[in-house]
C-alpha distance (Angstrom), angle and dihedral (degrees) to the residues before:
residue distance angle dihedral
M1 . . .
A2 3.80 . .
A3 3.81 123.0 .
D4 3.80 114.6 -88.2
K5 3.80 97.0 -120.4
L6 3.82 135.7 55.3
S7 3.80 117.0 -114.7
T8 3.82 92.7 -133.8
R9 3.83 137.0 55.2
H10 3.81 93.6 -141.8
L11 3.79 136.5 35.2
L12 3.79 101.3 -133.0
G13 3.79 101.0 144.6
I14 3.80 143.1 -19.5
K15 3.80 89.6 -106.5
D16 3.83 89.1 66.4
I17 3.81 96.8 55.0
T18 3.80 132.3 71.8
L19 3.79 132.5 -128.2
N20 3.80 86.8 -106.6
D21 3.82 89.9 56.3
I22 3.82 91.1 51.1
E23 3.81 92.2 50.0
L24 3.81 91.2 47.9
I25 3.82 90.5 50.8
F26 3.84 90.1 50.0
E27 3.82 94.0 48.7
T28 3.81 90.2 48.8
A29 3.82 90.9 45.9
D30 3.85 89.6 53.3
N31 3.82 88.0 60.1
F32 3.79 93.6 45.6
K33 3.81 92.0 48.0
E34 3.78 87.5 59.6
V35 3.84 89.1 49.0
I36 3.82 95.2 52.3
N37 3.80 90.9 51.5
R38 3.81 92.6 56.7
P39 3.81 122.4 96.4
I40 3.84 88.9 -112.8
K41 3.78 103.8 47.6
K42 3.80 100.5 -178.8
V43 3.81 129.4 97.5
P44 3.83 125.0 -176.0
S45 3.84 94.5 -132.3
L46 3.84 97.3 121.3
R47 3.79 100.9 33.0
D48 3.85 110.0 150.0
I49 3.83 91.8 19.5
T50 3.80 114.0 118.2
I51 3.79 117.9 -152.8
A52 3.81 124.6 -169.4
N53 3.80 118.0 -154.0
I54 3.80 105.1 -153.6
F55 3.79 113.0 -174.0
F56 3.80 118.0 -178.0
E57 3.82 89.0 170.2
N58 3.79 132.3 48.9
S59 3.77 118.3 -88.1
T60 3.79 138.0 165.2
R61 3.81 110.8 168.9
T62 3.80 98.6 31.0
K63 3.80 93.8 46.9
L64 3.80 94.4 45.8
S65 3.79 91.7 43.0
F66 3.82 94.0 52.1
E67 3.79 91.9 44.3
L68 3.78 91.8 50.0
A69 3.83 91.2 46.4
E70 3.82 90.3 51.5
K71 3.80 93.4 48.2
R72 3.81 92.7 46.4
L73 3.83 86.4 56.2
S74 3.85 91.0 49.2
A75 3.82 94.3 -116.7
D76 3.80 121.2 152.1
V77 3.80 107.5 -110.4
V78 3.80 130.5 -151.6
N79 3.81 117.4 -172.8
F80 3.76 122.8 -155.2
A81 3.81 125.9 -178.2
A82 3.80 114.0 -169.3
S83 3.80 94.3 -148.3
S84 3.81 91.6 66.2
S85 3.83 96.8 38.3
S86 3.80 142.2 79.2
V87 3.82 89.1 -84.6
S88 3.78 85.7 82.7
K89 3.85 85.9 57.6
G90 3.81 91.8 56.9
E91 3.82 103.0 -91.4
T92 3.83 113.8 157.3
L93 3.80 124.9 -119.8
I94 3.84 93.1 -111.6
D95 3.82 92.5 49.5
T96 3.78 92.4 47.5
V97 3.79 92.9 51.1
N98 3.82 95.3 40.9
N99 3.79 89.2 54.1
I100 3.78 90.2 51.2
L101 3.83 91.0 46.6
A102 3.81 90.5 50.4
M103 3.79 83.1 66.7
K104 3.85 86.2 62.4
V105 3.78 103.1 -105.8
D106 3.83 117.1 172.7
M107 3.78 101.1 -162.2
V108 3.81 136.2 23.3
V109 3.81 124.4 -152.6
M110 3.79 105.8 -165.1
R111 3.80 138.3 -175.5
H112 3.79 115.8 -173.8
P113 3.84 135.4 172.1
Y114 3.84 92.5 -130.8
A115 3.80 123.4 78.7
G116 3.80 113.0 -119.8
A117 3.82 96.1 22.6
G118 3.82 90.5 127.6
Q119 3.82 93.7 50.0
F120 3.80 90.3 48.3
L121 3.78 91.7 51.4
S122 3.80 94.8 45.5
R123 3.81 89.1 60.4
H124 3.80 92.7 53.3
I125 3.80 107.8 39.4
N126 3.79 136.0 47.3
A127 3.80 99.8 -136.4
Q128 3.80 119.1 98.9
I129 3.78 115.2 -103.8
V130 3.78 131.2 -146.2
N131 3.79 114.4 -167.1
A132 3.81 109.7 -135.7
G133 3.82 90.7 -177.9
D134 3.81 130.6 -43.0
G135 3.80 115.0 -153.7
A136 3.80 112.0 -69.8
H137 3.82 90.4 -31.8
E138 3.83 115.2 87.7
H139 3.80 142.5 -21.5
P140 3.82 102.7 -175.4
T141 3.81 101.0 176.7
Q142 3.82 91.0 52.3
A143 3.82 90.6 53.4
L144 3.81 90.6 47.9
L145 3.80 93.7 50.3
D146 3.83 90.9 45.8
A147 3.81 92.1 52.2
F148 3.82 90.5 42.9
S149 3.83 89.1 53.4
I150 3.84 91.7 50.4
R151 3.82 89.9 48.7
E152 3.80 90.5 49.8
K153 3.82 93.3 49.1
L154 3.82 100.8 38.7
G155 3.81 101.3 26.8
D156 3.80 94.9 -120.2
V157 3.79 140.2 25.1
A158 3.82 97.3 -147.8
G159 3.81 113.0 102.4
K160 3.81 94.0 10.1
K161 3.80 120.9 129.9
V162 3.80 114.8 -129.9
V163 3.79 125.5 -176.1
I164 3.80 120.5 -163.1
V165 3.81 109.5 -155.6
G166 3.79 130.1 -162.7
D167 3.78 136.6 12.1
I168 3.81 100.0 19.4
L169 3.81 92.6 156.4
H170 3.81 96.8 66.1
S171 3.79 98.1 28.6
R172 3.79 123.7 111.3
V173 3.81 87.1 179.9
A174 3.82 91.0 60.8
I175 3.80 96.2 52.2
S176 3.82 94.4 45.3
N177 3.81 90.8 45.7
I178 3.81 92.5 50.6
L179 3.82 92.1 51.5
C180 3.81 94.0 44.1
L181 3.81 96.3 45.7
Q182 3.80 92.0 47.2
K183 3.81 91.6 51.1
L184 3.81 87.7 52.9
G185 3.82 92.2 50.6
A186 3.82 101.7 -104.7
E187 3.81 125.4 140.2
V188 3.80 112.3 -120.4
M189 3.80 131.6 -157.0
V190 3.80 128.4 179.7
C191 3.79 121.4 -149.7
G192 3.80 131.3 -173.0
P193 3.80 144.2 96.3
T194 3.82 114.5 -43.0
T195 3.80 90.6 -112.9
L196 3.82 91.9 59.2
I197 3.82 97.7 46.6
P198 3.85 113.8 86.5
K199 3.80 112.0 -115.0
H200 3.81 99.9 -119.0
I201 3.80 100.4 29.3
A202 3.83 91.6 121.4
A203 3.83 85.9 70.4
L204 3.81 86.7 72.6
G205 3.79 88.3 64.2
V206 3.81 96.6 -105.9
K207 3.80 127.0 134.0
V208 3.81 117.6 -118.9
E209 3.82 121.6 -144.7
H210 3.81 129.4 171.3
D211 3.82 97.1 -172.0
L212 3.82 110.4 84.1
I213 3.83 95.8 -159.6
K214 3.83 92.8 51.7
A215 3.80 90.2 48.4
L216 3.82 93.2 48.9
N217 3.81 92.3 48.2
W218 3.83 89.1 52.0
C219 3.81 97.3 50.0
D220 3.81 139.5 75.9
V221 3.81 92.3 -160.7
A222 3.82 130.4 30.3
N223 3.80 117.8 -160.2
M224 3.81 107.0 -163.6
L225 3.81 113.9 -155.5
R226 3.78 128.7 -155.4
I227 3.80 121.3 -115.2
Q228 3.82 103.5 -109.4
L229 3.77 100.2 -141.6
E230 3.83 91.2 167.7
R231 3.84 90.3 65.1
M232 3.81 96.1 45.9
D233 3.78 116.7 102.3
I234 3.83 94.2 174.8
K235 3.81 135.7 29.1
Y236 3.81 108.8 -85.6
F237 3.82 96.1 179.0
P238 3.82 133.5 14.6
T239 3.82 102.6 -109.2
G240 3.79 141.1 -16.0
R241 3.78 88.8 -113.4
E242 3.79 92.1 55.2
Y243 3.81 90.9 47.5
S244 3.79 92.0 52.6
M245 3.82 91.7 48.2
M246 3.81 89.8 56.1
Y247 3.81 103.2 32.1
G248 3.80 107.1 13.9
L249 3.80 116.3 113.6
N250 3.80 115.3 -136.8
K251 3.81 132.9 174.1
Q252 3.79 93.3 -102.0
I253 3.81 92.0 57.8
L254 3.82 90.7 44.2
D255 3.82 93.8 51.0
N256 3.82 93.5 47.0
L257 3.81 96.4 54.8
D258 3.81 121.4 113.1
K259 3.81 91.5 -112.7
E260 3.80 141.1 9.7
I261 3.80 111.0 -87.1
I262 3.80 133.2 -171.3
V263 3.81 118.2 -113.4
M264 3.80 122.4 -148.3
H265 3.80 134.9 177.7
P266 3.82 128.4 -177.3
G267 3.83 92.0 -147.0
P268 2.94 158.3 -110.2
I269 3.81 89.6 101.9
N270 3.79 120.6 -150.4
R271 3.80 95.0 -152.9
G272 3.77 111.7 -144.7
V273 3.82 93.9 21.3
E274 3.82 111.6 68.7
I275 3.80 94.5 0.4
T276 3.81 134.8 13.2
S277 3.80 124.5 -128.3
D278 3.81 93.9 -111.1
V279 3.83 89.4 57.3
A280 3.82 94.9 43.4
D281 3.81 90.1 51.7
S282 3.83 97.1 39.2
K283 3.81 126.2 111.6
Q284 3.82 89.8 -108.3
S285 3.80 91.2 61.3
I286 3.81 118.3 92.8
I287 3.81 94.8 -179.8
L288 3.82 95.0 122.0
N289 3.82 91.1 44.2
Q290 3.80 86.5 57.3
V291 3.81 90.1 55.4
E292 3.83 92.3 49.3
N293 3.80 91.7 45.7
G294 3.80 89.6 49.1
V295 3.80 90.7 69.5
A296 3.84 93.2 48.6
V297 3.82 93.4 46.5
R298 3.81 92.8 47.6
M299 3.80 90.2 48.1
A300 3.82 87.7 53.3
V301 3.83 93.1 49.3
L302 3.82 94.1 48.0
Y303 3.80 92.8 44.5
L304 3.82 94.2 48.9
L305 3.82 93.4 46.2
A306 3.81 92.4 47.8
S307 3.81 93.1 46.8
Q308 3.82 90.6 60.4
N309 3.79 88.0 73.1
D310 3.80 91.4 59.2
K311 3.79 93.0 64.6
């Protein structure tokens, strides 16, 4: 049984939380998953807590998932999209957030294009911060929901072999997943073209493989990442078609593997590039389970962070 309190005031990255924290989040998420599958999906746990969702970068799933989690917990929710705000007039991050906090907000869920934005903010304001993705740095709630989904499907994460395929270089999902899976005792491998694998990633204790078939035959779970064209300043591979020939997962490859594996994807999916439709929609895919679990895991994170203030 995990301790009943998180060791940290904020959720800025997986590297800042302990194994105990992860287990506590999972146990709490188990309870919330049961709640969101009831006819009445709302609980009054965060009544009178105001949460601001501040997104300086585009988001569909994460934003909706956090908002739904907050509303299921009966929190008051304020949404803020940078593109339609004073940020486009040159307002700084601190000013933006201080103005929002002047409206008496208790918690900030933030996505930002720069790595470390959450850490920076946590040193300057009193509200609790949940990092919903900062640049190519970390995306802790995605890693938690991915590991939670593996645990749900396979019973345990410890001892499992997970390969993360694709654009590791630009991916905040990859780095958070590696840290989270390792804390839970899984073996991790990264797979992709040399240009998209960070130079010293082996120092994190992960295996590196450039042959997709070898990697898939090694693993129990394959997490297929999207190519992040919006973060690429140079050409890392010749064409999308060539990438998908080398690193795209199709049904034929899946069916010819030595064993049945689980396929995951953090979304958004570029169908036909990193993964084909018949794989995304197959019985081995748990992509939609990940989305459902995302709400339960985010409910758990928000609830546990907010409950620290009751002590």
